[in-house]
N, C-alpha and C positions, 0 to 999 in steps of 0.2 A: 433642730434638723430632722427632715425626714427623711425618708427609706434607707436603713440599713437591716434590715431582716435574715433572717435564715430558714431553715424548717423547723417547724411548729405544729404541735396539736394544741387547741385552743379548747376552754372549757365546754365539755358537753356535758349538759343538765339536759333542757330542754332542747336546744340549738347549739351550734357552734357560730359562734361570731366571726367571719372571716376578716373583718378587718382588724389586724392584728395589732398589738400595742407595738408599737415601731417607736426606731431611735427618732425622737423631734420632739419639739418643744408645744407642737399644737396639741395633741393628743390630752396635754397636762394642763390645759388654760381649763377655768371654769367655764360651764356652760353660760350662753349669753341669750339663751330661748328663754330664762325666765323674765316676768315683767318684773318690773322696777319694785313696786310695792312688794310682791313675794321674796325678791332679795334680800331686800331692804332688812324684812320679815324675819328670812332664813337667819344673815348677817347677827340679826338681834338676838335669835336663839344659841346662834352659837359662841357670840360675844360671851352670853349668860354661862355658858357652859363652860367657856375657859375662862372662867374669872377666877375660879378657884385658886390661882396660880400658877405656877409650872408645876406641883404636885398632879394637877392633872394633866399638864402639855406632857411632862415626863410620861405618866401612862400609857397616850396617845402614842407616843414615841415609841415605847415597848410594846406598841401593837394590844394594850388592851383596852385603848378606847374605842369611842365608835364613830369613827369619822367617815366611814364607808370610802369607796376607791379613790375618791378625792380628796385633798389634804385641805380640810375646811380653813376658809379665808381667816377667821377669828385667829388660827393655833398661830398661821402665817405671821397675822400684824403683831403678835406680841413678841412673836422669835424676832421679827425684823427689828422693834423695841429694844428687845430685851440687849441685842448685839450692838445695834447705836448706844444704846446708854454704855455699853463697855468700850468704846470708841470707835466702834465700824471696821473696817476691814482694809488691807493694805492696796492701795490701787493696783491694779493689773491690766495689761492691754487686752488679754483673753479672760477678765471677769472668772476667774474661774471659781467655781462653787466649792471646791475643796478648801477655800479659805472660810469660810461660816463654822465655823468650831461649835457645833450642837453641846459636845462634853464638856465643853469651858465654859458652858454658862450655868451661873450659879443657882442650882432648882431651888424654888422658894425665895429669891435674892428679892430685895428691896428694888424696885422701879421695874419689874418685869410684868407685875399683872395689868398698867394700863397706860399709856402714856402720859405725858406731862402735863396736856391739856385736857385729860380725862376723856377724852371722844376716842380714844383706842386706834388714832389713822398710824398705819406705818409710815417710818423713814421721819419722823418727826422732830427727833431728840437733837438738842444742841450739845451733846457729848463728842462729838465727834471729834477723836483726836489731830492732834498736825500730824502731816503726812499720809493721813488715811482718807477715805469718804464712806460715806453712811452707804450700808447694805440694801439691795433691793428687793423687795417682794419676790420677784422671780428666781432671784439666788437662794431665797431660803426656801422656795417652796421644793425646790431642785435637792437642796441638804437634806431636806427631812425625807423626800423621797426615797433617798440613800440609804436614810437610816432605816427606815421601813422595809426596804430592800436587804439591810443586811439583817434583820429582826426575823426577816419570811425565810433566808438560808438556813436557818437556825430550827427551821419549823413553827418559829414561835407564831408568825402572821402571816397574811398575805400582806399588799402594798395597802391595802384600805385598813389594815390591824384585824386582830382574830375577834370575832366576836358570834354569836350564835347563829344570827342570818346568814354570816358568810359561811360559816362551818358546815349550816343545813344544807347549802347549794350544792356541796359534790357530790349528789345522787347516784352519779353514775360510778364516779371512784371510789366510791366506799366498796362497791362492789368487785374492785379489781384488787389483784395483788401488787399496791403498792405502797409503801409506807404512807400512813396518816399522819396528819398533819398533827405535831405534838409529840408525837411518836420517840423516844427516845432510841437513838441508831448508834450503838456502841461500837468503840474501836477494836479491831479485831475478832470483830462477830460477823462477819460477811458471811453470805448465801443466801439462797432463792428462799422466796414468800411462799411457795408452793411448789410442791415436788414435781415432777416431772410425770408424765402417763406415757403408755405404752399408745402405740398408734390404733391400735383398734378401741382406747378410750375417748378417744377424743371423737367430736359430734363429727359425724359422717354428712349431716345434711347443712345447705345452707340456711344461714338465720335468715326468718321471712321481711319481707320488706311492708312499708304501706302500700296500700292499692295503687295501682298503675304505676307501679316502679318494678323493675327487673336487674336483675346483677347482670354485668356483663364482664368478662375477660379481657383486660387492655392488651393489645398485640402492636407494641409499639415498633415491629416491623414492617407494619402496615402503614406506609405515607399518610392514609386516612385517618386511622386512629389514632395513629399519633398529632395529626393535627387536631381531633377532638379535643384531646388532653391539652394540649398547647394553648387552644383557644379558650376552654373552662378555666384554667390556670390564670390566663393575660386578663379575662374579663371579672375574676371573681374570688380568686386567692387574696394578693395582700395588698391593702392601698393603707395610706396613713389614715388618721381619722379625720380629713375634711376634705376627702378624696383629692389629694392636689397629686399627690404620684402612685403608681401603679406599676408594680413589676410588670416586666415585659419579657415572657419566656420565650427563645427562639426551641426551633424544632430540632436543633443541634445540642443546645443545652439536656433537655430533658433527655437526648438520647444518651449524653453522656453521663447524668446525673443517675438515670435511670435503668443502665444497662450494663453494672460493670461484671465483669469475669462470676461466672455462676448466679447469675440472676435468675428469677425465676418468675414466667410470666403469670403464674397464679394469682402472683404476691403486687400483681398491676390491677388495683381491681377497680370498676367502674359500677355504677349507678344510672340506667336508661328511664328516662318516663316516655308514657303512654300517651298515647299512641304514634307519637313524631318518633319515636327512641331516638333522642336526643340525649347527650350525655349530660348529665346534671351533678354528678357528684363521683367525687376519684379518690384514691388513698394509695399509699405505695409503700412497700417495703425492699430492701436491696439487703442482702445477706453481711455480715462484717463481724470478723473476727475481734475480739475488743478485750482489752486486758485491764481490769480493775483493780486495783492494787496487786496482790499476788496469785489473782485467779485470771485465768485466759478463758472467756464465753464465747460460746459460737450465736449471734445475734443478730438482730433485725433493726436496720435503720429505718421505724416510720417515718414517713415525709409527705408532705402534699396534701394533706387532709383537706380536703376542698369540695363545698358544697353551693349549689347554686343559689346567689343573693337570696332571690325571691323564693327559695324551699326551704327556708332555714326556723320552720317551724314544723316542719314534718320528719324530726326525729330522725334522720338519717345519719347524722355523725356518730351515733352511740354505735348504731347496725355497723356501720362501717368500720370501726375498729374492733367492734367482737369477730367480724367477719374476716378482717386481715389477721388477725389472734387465731380464730380456728384454722386456716390456712399455713401460717407458720406452723403451729401445733403439728398437722399431718407431716409438715418435714422434720420434725425433731427439734424443734427451735422453739424455746421455752424462756428467754430473756430478749427483751429491748431496750433500746435507747431512743428519745426521741425530744423535741425541744420545742417552748413554747413562750410566747412573748409575755403570757400572762401565767397567775401562780397557781398551780394544780396541787393536788396532794403527791407528792411532797419532793422538790428540788433538793438535787444532790450536789448542785452547783450552779450559782448565778455567775453569767458574764458580763461584763457592762460593754456596749458599742464607743468605739472610737471614730474619728473621721481626720485624713489628711486632704485639705482642700488640694485641688491643681487648678483648677480654673475658678477663681475668685469670680471674677466678674457675672460669670453663669450663674455661678452658685447664690449669689447676692440675688438677683434677676428673679429666681423663683425662688425664694425663699426657702430656699434649701438651709443659708447661713445670714448670720447679719455682723452688720457689720457694729462693733463697739462705739459707744459715743465718743470715749479718749481719743480715737485715731481714725484711718480715712481707709477709704481703699484703696488707694498708693499707697499708702505706706503695707497694707498687709499683703498686698501683690510681693511688694519688695521682701516682705519679710517671709513668705513663703516661695520666694524664688529656688527654682532648683538648676544645677548644673544639665546642660544638654546632653555630656558626654560621661558616660558610667564611671565612677569611680577605679573599677576593675578590671576594666576593659583593654588594658595593657597587663594586666594582671591572670589572664585566661577566662573572663567571661566567655561565656558563649551557650547560644541556645545550648538545651540539652536534646542530645541524637538517642537513637534507637542503640548505638552502641554504650551509651553509659547507663543501664536500668540497673545492670546488677551492682555496678559501683554504688549508684543511688540510693537502693533497695540498701546496701546494706548501711551505708551512712545515716539514712532514714530510721532504722529498726536501731541502731546502738543511741541515736539522739532522743527518740520516743523513750526511751528508759529513765527520761529524765522527771517524765511525769507520770501521775497517778493512775490518770486512765487515759487511755492512747488506742487506738488501732495498731493490728497487726498483721500488715498487708504483702500479699505475696510478691514475688515478681510480677505476675499478670497484672494483680492488680496497681504496682507501682507504675507499671506502663500502661494501663489504661487511663489512671485518674492525673498522671503529668505528661502523656506525650496524646491520647488520643481526642484530646479539644484542639489540637494545636493549629486548626484548619486546612486548609489547600492552598497551593500555589505560592507566588512570592510574595514577600511583605510589601505593600503597600498596590498589589494588584487592584485591589478592588477601592481602591479611590480611597482609601482610611490608611494616613501615615501610622506605621508603626505597628500594622495589623494583617493580619491573610486572612482569605477568604473564610467563610464560617468557623473565625477562630474563638473556641472559647477561653483555653486555658494558654496562660504561658509558665515557662518552666527555665529555667537560664541555671546553669551550673558552672562552677570553678573549677578548672582543670590546670593543675600546679604546671608551669613551664618546664620546670627541670625535673620532675617524677612522674609528670602525667599522671598525677591522681587526682581523684573527683575530691576537693577538700570541703567545698560546701556547694548549696543548692537552695534555690527559693523558686516560689512560684504563687502565681494569683489567678484569679478567674475575672471573667467580665459577667455582669446581669444589671442589664440598663433597668430603668425606670421609667414610665411611659410619665412626660409631664402634662397633667389633666388640666391647669389653668394658667396658659403660657400661649400668649401668643406666639409668642416671640422665639420660643424651643418645643420644643417635640420632643425629646428623650434625654434624660438623665444618664448619663453614662459612669458608671460606678463599676470600678473593678474591686474585687474582695481579696484580701490576704488568705491563702492556703497556707500550703506547710514548707519547712524550711529545715537547715539544718546545716551546719559547722562542726569540722573537725576539731576547732578550738575548744570547745566544749569538753572534751576528753583530755584536755593539758591539767594535769595539777593546779590547782587553785585558780582554775579558769574563772569562777566568780567570784572569789573573795577579791582576786586581783584586779578586778574589771575589763581582763581581757575578752571575757566572751561577748560583756557590753558593746563594746569598741568593736568588734568584729562585726557581732550583728547589726550594729549602727551603720558601717559601711556597707554592709549586704543589703540591707534593706531597704539603703539610700539608692541603692542602684535597681532595688523595686519601684521605687518612686519614679526612679527618673526614665525608665523605659514603660511604664504607665503613664507619664507625662505626654512622654514623646510619641505614643500610641494615642493621643486625646483624648483622655480619662479625664472627666471632670475634678472625679475624686476618690482617695483609696480608702476603703473599710475594714476595720481591723477589731479584735473584738480581746478581754484580758484573759486569753488563752495563751498557753507555753510560755514561753519566754518573752514574750511580747511588753510586756507590763513595763519592764527593764527600759526600755527603747522608746517607747511609743510618742514619749512630751520631749524626749530631744529631737524626734523625727517633725514634732510640729504637728502632733495629733489633737486635737481636741477631742473632748468627751462628748456625746451624746447623752439623751435624756434617757435613752433606752437602755433596757436590760433583757439578756435570754436566759430561760432557765433550761437546765438541763434535766432530763430524767432516766431513769432507769426500771423497765418493768419486770417485773418478778423477780426483783433483786435487792436486797440488803446490805447496804455498806453507809458508814460512816460520811459526814458531808464533805467536799473534796472544795478545795480551793480555786475561786474564782475571781471575783473583783475585789475581795478582801482577803485579808488573811484569816486564818486561823491555825490556834496551838497548836502543838504539836497531840497535846496529849486528847484532843478535841477530833483528830483525824487529818490536821495539815503539815505543819513545819516545815514545808517544803519554797512555800513564798506564794506572792501574791500570781496567778493563773493558773501555777504549776501543778495544780491537781487535774486539770485538766487539758488534753492532748489533743480533744477531738475538733475537728472542724468539719460544724452542718453545713450542708448546702443550702 
C-alpha cells in the first residue's frame, strides 16, 4: 500500500534520494529489470549462500549476513519451505504477516535446507496441516523485513543487514553528533553528544555552495515564494518507488506546517539555481519544546528536505543540513528531531504505518490495497462499513472552538505524560496546531461534503453535557497524494491521525481494566466516521502513543513501511515504537508509548 509518509531526512552521502521508502509493497519487490540469465545466476549464487542451513539464515536475520537492502530470494524460499513444513499458517482474510512466526522456526532443523523436491522452490511442501494454508513468499518477505527492522532499532543493522559496505556509506553522518551504529545507549545516561557553544563561536558565514547555486531565505508570507516551495515539494519531495503516488501539498498545508508560533524565517532555507534563479532545493526547521524522558529540550523539528530530482548528484543535501544546523546554532538551539524512511545512524525509535480503508473500490482501483484471494470486494466493503452518525454525537461531541483552547491544552499536557518523548505545547501552539487549519466558511460550501474551503485540520472535542467540561478530543489532518498512473482517479484523499486525549486515562487502573482502550475505540471510531463523511479514501496512523491498543479493532491494516525517529546531538536509550522494549533497556511502557510526537 503506497503512500503514508511523514517528514523525513534521507541518507546524505553523495546525494539525497528523494523517493522515500514509503508504506507500500511495490518498493519491496525485487527488480524486474535484470535479464533472465542474470537473475537465474544470481538466484543460484544466493541459493548457494543459503544452503548452509538456517544457521546462515539466522545470521542474515540478525543483521550479520550480506543481503543488501533487499531480502535475498533464496532466503525467502527456504523460510517458506520451513514454515510450510511445520504445518503452514492459519487462514485469515487479512493474511496478516504476523502469523509468520520466524522465532518459532527450528534453527538448523531438518527439512529447512531445501524443499522436498530438491529444487528449492517456495511453497511446495505437502505438510500443510488441516485447517491451515501454505504461507506465501510475499508474507515471508514482509516478516523478514520486520525482523530486520527490529535489529535496526537496537542499532545492530539496517534493513539490509550490517556489513562493511553499508557502514562505510554513512560518510556525512559520521561527522555529525548523532549516535553511531552499534553504539551502546545506556539507560539513565541521557545527554548532549556535543556541548552548546556561545553565539560568537558559531560559524557566522553561510556554507559555500557549488558553482551556479545561491542561498535564498524563503519568505512564506510572500505568496509567490510560498508557491515556489509548494511546487518544488509537490514535484520532487515524496513519491513511491514506481512513481504511482506523489504527495500533493497545498499552500494552506505549508502555511500551517511551517509557520507555528515563534517560527524563524531564517530556518526556511532555499537554494536557487542560476541564471534562472529557480528554487531547486529546500529545508525547513520549526521550533519545538520536546520532552525526552525527564529532560525538556528546546529543539528544532527538521522537515521537508528536498532537492530537485535532476540535481541529486550535486551534493546539495549535506550542505542544506549543515546550513540549517548553523542557523539553529545562531539562535541557541543545539538539538533537533527528524524522521526518515531509510536507516541512518541511529534511530531512537521506529514506528510502523497502518491504514484504515474507507473508499475500498477506489483504493483497489489504484492498487493502494488489494483484495485477498479468499474474499471479495463486496465482503470487504461490508466488513469495513462505518456508521453515518458519530457514536458520541448525543454525548457532547462537537467541533473544537476558540473557547476550548485552554481546556484542550490542559488535557493534552496531562495525557502526553504517558509517553517518554512528547512535545510540550504552549496555549498558542495548541491553538495553531488544532485550529489554524480548520478552513473558511461553512462545511460543504466548496462542494466537498464534510469540509470547509482550504481546510487542513479537523479537531473535535467531547463536552460533558452535565459539567460542560472537555473530557476528550481528537484531531486529524489532510495530506492528499496525486495518483500518477490512473486514468480514472487523479487524487488519493488521505487523512492522517494527529493528536488525541481522554480523561479516562487518569482513572485508576484505566489501562489494566481496559477502560482506556474502550474509550479510545469509541473516540477514534468517531474520527473514522467524520473522515468518511468528509469523503476521505483512507485514514493513516502509526504505532505511536496509544494507537497500538486499538488499531486492529478499528480494522486498520499494517502497511509495509516504517518511519525512523532520530535525535540530533542527544543520546538516549531506544524508545518503544512498533515493538516492545524491556524496561531495563529503556522501554517498559508498551508498544508505541515511547513516542508521542506526530511528525507532519
